[in-house]
N, C-alpha and C positions, 0 to 999 in steps of 0.2 A: 445461354447467352450466345449470341450471334458472333461468328469468328471476327468479323470486322470490328465488333465492339470490344472483344477481348484483345484484339490487336491493339487498339488505341489505348487501353486502359491496363494491359498486361500486368505491369509492376504492381499497381494498386490491387488488381485482382488476387494477384498471388500473396500480398501481404494480409489481405481479408481472410483468404483460405486459411493461412498460417495462424492468424490471431483467432478467429472464430471456429476453426477446425470443420468447416462445411466443405464438402466437395461442390464444384461448378462443372457443369456439363456444357461444353462448347459445340455449337451447331453450325452447318452449312446448310442453307436452304431449309432450314426447319428440321434438319436431320442430326442426331448426335455423331460427332466425328472424334471427340476426345472428352476426356474427363480429368479435371485437375483435382486432386486430392491432397490432403495435408499428409506429412510423412508420419509414419509410425514414431511412436514414443522410443527414445534412445533405450537401448537394452541396458540392464544393468550389469555391472561386472560379477563374474560368477566367483572370483577369487575371493575367498573370505566370507561367502554369503551364509555359509553355515556355521560360522564362529559363534560361540555360545549357546549352540543348541544341544550339546551333548555333555554328559557329566561322566566322571570316572568314579566307578564304584569298586571299591577293594584293590587288591594289589595288582598292577598292570604286568608286573613281571613274573608273577607266580604262574607255574603250568597249569593249564586248564584240566588236565587229567593227571592222575597219580603215575608214578613211574610203572607200576605193576600193569595198569590198564593199557598204558603205551606199549608194553610188550605184547599183551594180548592182542591189541588191535593190529600190531605190526606183523604178527606171524599168520601165514597163510595155511588152510587147512591141508590135509594130505592130497584130498581131491584136486585142490588148486595147484599144489606143487606138480602132480602128476601130468596135468595138461598142459601142453605147450601152449604159448600165447600164440594168438593169429597174427599175421605179419600184414601189415598195411600194403596195399597195392599202390605203387607210384602212378602218378597220373601222366 
């Protein structure tokens, strides 16, 4: 669409782009200078978007591992205790 024509009908053209969701290329001397495109669809709110997609199975307050297993996991081997931890260098 030539720039002069766009200038004369700009509000109507914008409404058509919005309604039909088709872009319009605006030209000067036959060369494209601008493109009028419809806005993207509004983003949906992410708060609560996963509502109802999970279900609770079993007791949510019960420990995942038995107490004796936790003690075994918590212990470090003698080789790990003997080796000092490496310190991080400050940047």
